Every structure is written in structure tokens, then in C-alpha cells.
Backbone as JSON, one array per atom type, in Angstrom:
{
  "sequence": "XXXXXXXXXXXXXXXXXXXXXXXXXXXXXXXXXXXXXXXXXXXXXXXXXXXXXXXXXXXXXXXXXXXXXXXX",
  "N": [[-112.94, 41.08, -54.43], [-109.82, 40.33, -55.83], [-106.33, 40.78, -55.37], [-103.31, 40.63, -57.1], [-99.84, 40.31, -57.75], [-98.13, 41.11, -60.67], [-95.77, 40.7, -63.4], [-94.06, 43.18, -65.29], [-92.63, 43.55, -68.36], [-90.6, 45.67, -70.03], [-89.77, 47.43, -72.98], [-88.13, 49.64, -75.28], [-89.37, 50.88, -78.31], [-88.5, 52.6, -80.96], [-90.07, 55.55, -80.59], [-91.8, 54.9, -78.52], [-92.76, 53.16, -75.5], [-93.06, 49.76, -74.86], [-94.99, 47.54, -73.03], [-95.2, 44.39, -71.49], [-97.03, 41.75, -70.04], [-96.03, 38.83, -68.93], [-97.22, 36.73, -67.47], [-99.94, 36.82, -67.99], [-100.21, 37.55, -70.65], [-100.87, 39.95, -71.73], [-100.42, 43.06, -73.49], [-99.27, 46.39, -73.82], [-98.77, 49.93, -74.43], [-96.94, 53.08, -74.15], [-96.08, 56.59, -73.96], [-94.07, 57.02, -72.16], [-92.32, 55.22, -69.53], [-93.91, 55.06, -67.2], [-96.5, 55.58, -68.18], [-96.78, 53.44, -69.94], [-96.81, 51.28, -68.14], [-99.11, 51.91, -66.62], [-101.06, 51.71, -68.64], [-100.73, 49.02, -69.28], [-101.52, 47.84, -66.88], [-104.26, 48.56, -66.85], [-105.12, 47.22, -69.21], [-104.59, 44.58, -68.44], [-106.27, 44.24, -66.19], [-108.79, 44.53, -67.44], [-108.71, 42.34, -69.18], [-108.59, 40.23, -67.32], [-111.1, 40.43, -66.18], [-112.73, 39.2, -68.04], [-111.44, 36.77, -68.51], [-110.66, 35.09, -66.02], [-107.89, 34.14, -63.92], [-106.96, 30.78, -63.1], [-107.04, 29.43, -59.75], [-104.72, 28.01, -59.13], [-102.65, 28.96, -60.71], [-99.5, 29.45, -60.86], [-96.85, 31.47, -61.58], [-93.65, 30.95, -63.16], [-90.5, 32.22, -62.83], [-87.44, 32.74, -64.36], [-84.01, 32.83, -65.5], [-81.88, 32.77, -68.41], [-78.96, 32.03, -70.39], [-77.71, 33.07, -73.56], [-75.81, 32.46, -76.45], [-74.38, 34.5, -78.94], [-73.31, 35.97, -82.03], [-71.69, 39.03, -82.35], [-71.93, 41.72, -84.6], [-69.69, 43.98, -86.13]],
  "CA": [[-111.92, 41.44, -55.4], [-108.51, 39.75, -55.54], [-105.16, 41.52, -55.83], [-102.17, 39.77, -57.38], [-98.71, 41.02, -58.33], [-97.71, 40.6, -61.97], [-94.52, 41.21, -63.94], [-94.11, 44.01, -66.49], [-91.38, 43.57, -69.12], [-90.73, 46.9, -70.83], [-88.67, 47.77, -73.88], [-88.41, 50.82, -76.1], [-89.42, 50.72, -79.76], [-88.45, 53.94, -81.54], [-90.45, 56.62, -79.68], [-92.77, 54.44, -77.53], [-92.39, 52.07, -74.61], [-93.98, 48.64, -74.95], [-95.0, 46.78, -71.79], [-95.76, 43.06, -71.65], [-97.24, 40.98, -68.81], [-95.86, 37.45, -69.38], [-98.1, 35.8, -66.78], [-101.29, 36.88, -68.56], [-100.1, 37.68, -72.1], [-101.34, 41.26, -72.18], [-99.39, 43.98, -73.98], [-99.74, 47.76, -74.03], [-97.68, 50.85, -74.74], [-97.09, 54.44, -73.67], [-95.03, 57.53, -74.36], [-93.0, 56.87, -71.18], [-92.43, 53.96, -68.78], [-95.04, 55.12, -66.29], [-97.73, 55.46, -68.98], [-96.83, 52.07, -70.45], [-97.22, 50.42, -67.03], [-100.51, 52.22, -66.31], [-101.87, 51.14, -69.71], [-100.66, 47.57, -69.13], [-102.37, 47.51, -65.73], [-105.65, 48.65, -67.3], [-105.36, 46.13, -70.16], [-104.58, 43.31, -67.7], [-107.49, 44.19, -65.4], [-109.91, 44.28, -68.36], [-108.58, 40.97, -69.64], [-108.91, 39.3, -66.23], [-112.55, 40.45, -65.97], [-113.31, 38.24, -68.99], [-110.73, 35.49, -68.44], [-109.98, 35.01, -64.72], [-106.84, 33.13, -63.75], [-107.28, 29.72, -62.15], [-106.41, 29.62, -58.43], [-103.42, 27.34, -59.05], [-101.76, 29.48, -61.75], [-98.3, 30.01, -60.26], [-95.84, 31.73, -62.62], [-92.25, 30.57, -62.93], [-89.59, 33.22, -63.37], [-86.06, 32.27, -64.36], [-83.16, 33.47, -66.5], [-81.05, 31.87, -69.19], [-77.93, 32.69, -71.19], [-77.71, 32.7, -74.97], [-74.62, 32.89, -77.18], [-74.64, 35.07, -80.26], [-72.16, 36.68, -82.61], [-71.92, 40.45, -82.57], [-71.33, 42.27, -85.82], [-69.04, 45.25, -85.88]],
  "C": [[-110.58, 40.89, -54.92], [-107.42, 40.65, -56.09], [-104.01, 40.54, -55.98], [-101.07, 40.62, -58.02], [-98.29, 40.32, -59.62], [-96.39, 41.25, -62.39], [-94.79, 42.08, -65.16], [-92.72, 44.0, -67.12], [-91.51, 44.72, -70.11], [-89.51, 47.07, -71.73], [-89.11, 48.95, -74.75], [-88.36, 50.45, -77.57], [-89.56, 52.11, -80.37], [-88.87, 54.97, -80.51], [-91.53, 56.21, -78.67], [-92.18, 53.34, -76.66], [-93.47, 51.0, -74.68], [-93.84, 47.82, -73.67], [-95.76, 45.48, -72.0], [-95.9, 42.42, -70.28], [-97.16, 39.5, -69.19], [-96.79, 36.46, -68.71], [-99.48, 35.72, -67.43], [-101.25, 36.93, -70.09], [-100.6, 39.01, -72.62], [-100.16, 42.14, -72.56], [-100.03, 45.35, -74.13], [-98.53, 48.64, -74.3], [-97.97, 52.22, -74.15], [-95.93, 55.29, -74.13], [-93.85, 57.53, -73.39], [-93.26, 55.59, -70.39], [-93.67, 53.96, -67.89], [-96.37, 54.94, -67.02], [-97.89, 54.04, -69.52], [-97.3, 51.11, -69.36], [-98.68, 50.66, -66.67], [-101.44, 51.61, -67.36], [-101.88, 49.61, -69.65], [-101.54, 47.11, -67.97], [-103.83, 47.51, -66.15], [-106.0, 47.5, -68.25], [-105.45, 44.79, -69.44], [-105.85, 43.17, -66.86], [-108.71, 43.9, -66.28], [-109.88, 42.84, -68.87], [-109.03, 39.99, -68.56], [-110.39, 39.33, -65.86], [-113.23, 39.4, -66.84], [-112.73, 36.84, -68.85], [-109.97, 35.38, -67.13], [-108.93, 33.9, -64.69], [-107.32, 32.02, -62.83], [-106.51, 29.93, -60.84], [-105.0, 29.04, -58.35], [-102.42, 27.83, -60.09], [-100.57, 30.19, -61.11], [-97.24, 30.23, -61.34], [-94.46, 31.25, -62.19], [-91.39, 31.63, -63.6], [-88.18, 32.68, -63.26], [-85.28, 33.1, -65.38], [-82.41, 32.4, -67.27], [-80.03, 32.69, -69.97], [-78.01, 32.2, -72.62], [-76.44, 33.25, -75.61], [-75.04, 33.45, -78.53], [-73.4, 35.82, -80.73], [-72.54, 38.14, -82.83], [-71.25, 40.88, -83.86], [-70.79, 43.65, -85.52], [-69.69, 46.39, -86.6]]
}
């Protein structure tokens, strides 16, 4: 069994938290942050059982700035 660290991007939509793993493409949700992460972990593990990552799959993490107009 292999262990790898993945990223969880979490945002709130109305009354639920949505968690996304950008390296794999899995998404899940929960009533709080902890539940959303636990559900994302389970979804990612199940996905990787069927579709394992290649050994050379190295994610790239970066940031960027975007300009936008705010409305009052």
C-alpha cells in the first residue's frame, strides 16, 4: 500500500462544505470542514483503487492574480 499527500480545496456553498482534490479530480461534501475532508479522503481512496496514479504524476501548485471589478 502506498501513501501520498494530496491537496483539499474547500469552500462553503450555502449550508454545506464542498471539498475538491485537484490532483485526482475527486469532489465530496460534508456538513462541516472535517466531514468534507473525511468524505473527500474516502472518495479519493475509492477512486484510486480503480484508477491508480502513474508513478511520475507530480502535481504543480502555484498561485496567480486576477483583476476584476467589484460592484457596490
